[in-house]
N, C-alpha and C positions, 0 to 999 in steps of 0.2 A: 504494500500500500504506500503510495507516495506521501511524503510528509505534507500535512495540511495545517496551515497557520492562519486561521480566519481572523479577520479584523472587524467583521460585522455579522449579524445573524445570517444563517444559511439554511437551506432545505436539508432535512434529514433523509438519508437514503433508507430503503426498506430494511437493510441489515442493521442499521443503527436503531431503528424503532423496535426491531425484534430483540436486539441486545437490551434495550431499556425494559422491554416487557419481561425478559428473563429475570432481570434484576428485581423488578417489582414483584413478580410471582414468588421468587425465591425468598426475598426479604419478608414477605408476609408470613411464610412458613417459618423462617428463622426467628422472627420476632415472637411469633406465637409459641413456639417450642421453648425457646430460652426464657421467654417472659414468665413462664409458669414457675420458675425456680430462681430468678434473679431480680433484684430490686433496681438494677441499673443496666441499661444496654446502650451500645454506641455504634454509630455508623460513620464511616469516614470516606469521603469522595475525593480522590486525589487530583482529578482534572475535571472540575465541575462544569465549566462552560457557563453560558449566559442564562440558563434556566428554561429556555424555550427555543423552538425552531420556527422558521417562517411557516412551515406546514404542519406544525404540531405544538401543542401546549405542554406535551409531556417531555421530561428530561430525566436524567438519572437522579438529580436532587429531589425533584417533585415526586418521582416514582417512589423513592425511599420514604419520604414523608407520608405519602398517601398509603403505602403499605403498612407503615408503622401505625397510622391512625386506625386503619381497619383492624390491625392486630390488637391495638389497645381496646377498641370497642369490644372485640370478642373476649379478651382476657378480663375486662372489667365485669362482664356478665358472669364470670366464674369467680370473681373476687380475688384474682391472682395477679393483677397488673403491676408491672414495675412502677416505682415512684418517679424515676428519672430516665428520660430518653435523650441521649446526647447525639447531636449531628454536627459534624465538622465538614465544611465544604472548602476545598482549596482551589483557587483560581488565580492564574498568573496575571491575566490582563485586568487592569483597573476597571475598564469600561464593562467588561463581562461580569466582574465581581459585583459592581454596582447594580447591574441589570438583574443579577441573580438575587441580590438582597430584595430588590423591588418585587420580583416574581414571587418569592417566598412570602413576603409581607402581604401580598394580596389576599392570602388565605388566613383565616383565624385557626391556628393549630391548638391542640390541647395544652392545658397549662403544664402538663408533665414534660412537654417538649422544650429542650433548650438547643437552639441552633446558632451556628456562627459561621460566617464566611470569612476565610483568611486569604488575604491577597498575597500571592507569592507562588513559588514553585513547589511541587511535591517534595523535591529534594530539600528545600529550605525549611519547610513547615512540618514535615512528618515527625521529626524527633521531638520537637516541642510539644506537639499534641500527644504523642505517646507518653511523654514525661508527665503531662497533666493527668492523663488517664491512670497512670501507675500510682500517682499520689492521692487518688481518691480513696475515701473510706472503703476498706475491704479490697483495695488494690485494683488491678486491671479488670474492667468489666468485659463480658463478651463483646467483641468488636468485629464488625464486618467491614472490610476495606475494598472498595471498588477502584481499580487503577486503570484508567482509560486514556492514555496519552494520545496526542496528535502525532503519530509517527513512531519511529523505532527507539528513540532515546528518551532520557529523562526519568527512567525507573531503575536505579541501581539495585543490583541483587542484594546488596547488604541491607537495603531498606526493607525489601520483601522478607528477608530472613529475620530482621528485627521484629516485624509484625508476627510472623509465624512461630516465634519461639514461645509465645504465650498460648497456652493450651486452648483457650476459648476464642481464639482469633482465626478468621478465615479471610482469604483473598480471592477476588476474581480479577484477572489481569487480561487486558487487551495486549496480546503479544503480536507485534507486527513482524511476523516471521519473514514475510517478503522483504520488508524494509531492512531487517537485520541481515538477511542474506545478501542484499545489495551492498550494505556496508562492508561485509566480508569479501565480496567479489570485486569491489572497486579496484581499479588500477592503482589508485593512490591510497591503498589500504593502511599505510603507515599513519595517516592522520586520523583514521577511524579506530585505531587500536585501543585508545583510551575509552572510547564509547563501548566497544565490544567487551573489553575487560570489565567495565562497570555492569553491563547487561548480564553477563554470566558470572560475575563475582570472581574472576581470575582469567588466566590465559589458556585454559584448557580448550577453548574454541579453536585455537590454532592447529591442534592435532585432530580435532573432531569434524571440522567443517571443510568439505571439499569445495574450495572456492571456484574451481573451474567446472564444477558439475552443472547440469541443467538446473534452472531456478527451482523447479518443482522438487527435485532431489535435495537441493540446498535448503529449501524451506522445511522439508521433512527433517533434515538433520538439525536445523535450528530448534524445532519443536522438541525433538527427541532429547537433545542436550538440555534444554531448559527444564523439561519434566524431570530429567535425571538430577539436575541441580536441586530442584525442589525436594525430591525424595532423599537427597543427601542430608537434609535438615533433620534434626532430632524429632522423631515422632510424627513427622509430616508424611504419613503413609498413604494418604488419599489425594490423588490429583487426577484431573481428567481434562482433555482438551477437545474442542470441537471447532470446526471451520466456519467462518462467516464469509459468504460469497457475494459477489456483485450480481446484478441482474443477468449478466452475460455468463455467469457460472464460474468465473475465475476467482481464485483465492484472494480475499481481501486481508484477513488477519485471522488469528486463532484466539478464542477466549479460553483461558486456562484457569481452572478452579483448584484451590489447594486448601486442605484442612487436616487437622489431627483426628477428626471424628468421622467414622463411616456414615453416620446418620446425615451429616451435612452433605456428603456427596449423593446419597440416595435422594435427598430432597431437592438438590440442584438438578438431578436428572428428571424429577417430576416437573420442575419448571421448564426444562428443555423440551420435554415431551409435549407440553401444552403449546409451546411456541413453534414446535416443529411443524404444526399444521399450516403455518404460513408459508413454508417452503423457503424461508429466507436464510436458512443455514443448513448445514449437514454435518454429520459426524465424520471425522477423519482421524485415522490413527497415524502413528509416526513411522509406518513402514516405508523405508527409504526408497524413493523413486517410483512409488506406486500410488495411484489415485484410488484408494480403497475407501468406499463409503458404506456405512451401515445404516440400518433402520431399526425400529423398535420391535418389529414383528418377525424377522427372519433370523433364527439363531445359527444358520449354517456357517457363515463366514467366521463369526466370533468363536464358534465351537471348534472349527478347524484351527484357528489361531491358538486357542487354549490347548488343544491337543499337541500342536507343534511346540508350544512353550513349556508345558507342564507334563507332557506325556512321558511314559517309560518307567515311572517309579510310584510307589505308594505315598500318598500325601494326605494330610488332614483336610477336612472340609474347608477350613479357613483359607488355605492357600488358593483354592478355586474361587471362594467368595471375594477375596481381595483382588484377584485377577479380573473377575467379572466387573467389579466396581471401577477399577482403574483403567481397564483396557477395552471395555465393550459398552454398548448402550444399555446393558441390562443391570439391574440392581442386585441380582444374585445369579448363580450359575445353573439354576434348575432347568430352564428351557434348553440350555446347551447340553446338560446331562441327558435329557430326554432324547435329543438328537443323536448324541454319540452312542447311547444305549441302543437305539434303533439300528445303528450301523454295526453293532457288535464290537464297539471299541472301548468298552468301559467295564470295570470290575469294581465291586463294592465289598468291603469287609464290614458286616453289620454287627451291631451290639444287640444280640438276641435275634429274633426272627426278622427276615427281610421285610421291608415295607412293600406293600402292593400298590400304594397310592402315590408314591413320589419319593422324595429324597429328604426326609426330615433330618436336620443337622444333628439333633440330640441322639439319633439312633445309628449314626455312622461313625465307625472307627477310622477308616481310611478309604481312599478311592485311588484307583490306578487307571489311567487312560493309556490305551494301547494303539500306537501309531499303525 
């Protein structure tokens, strides 16, 4: 995706509106679930923009506030609503920050909501906001961070790692894999090295990215390496990426979700499923050099990938569950198990009598997939 540096309001592309809808749907679920057991929740938008588009009144800041209001209404009826909801919006451009304040102020929000628009860059403002959150009574509250830059740069991996070291924090990142690939493939790559080192948190990209490869292959390598870097962080065991595409079907960028909690990824996939009906995005794995797209109904491709990756030895159910969450559109491996069982490529060690109705985790000792 070419770098976009707007100076005035612009029309939102369909993939942008789909992205915002994913954020809104997920945050409603996130606020509702975490709001039942926490007195304080926080949302941080790293690249907030002006608050609206020429063709839409919806933006990520208003989507977050709207989702939170709906969740607060639902939780209040149960008598479990958090007492404080914190919203931090970071916007570099003074004009856009002022416009965003005006947009948010047009609506009367619940008294429990405290919002603030910080003028500056994500790099400049993040540490101060995290410090404020950590100093709150009871420490860092559950925090969701949406990181949606205009282009490939501006999101150091060290900042992402600082967010994710807190167990109750999650991120959704717009990874401009195409733009990052072009930085790496540029003839004058020397001037881009500092940017690439910051994006990946080190120089490992030099050995992992084939800068002369076709751009589709290079984009796949960028995504694969970034996901690997996320999984290198302590306890960040759950991350998933999906491709956002233009009307012409070409790759625009990847949205990458990361969390320490499997439930977070399951709920993110619920939000993706709902927006998938728009056709504005598609699933894409990081298989180098291949345009492999999946959907929610056909288990064959992901089952074959699971067989290829995990086959040949006895493994606990959790290995397959984690693979399903991180590498397929599915929330669990059961539909893929059914497919592989029908092909005679699966063995199960049961605890007691075999199940006749499916694959209940509590009754399985181990599973072996046979290539």
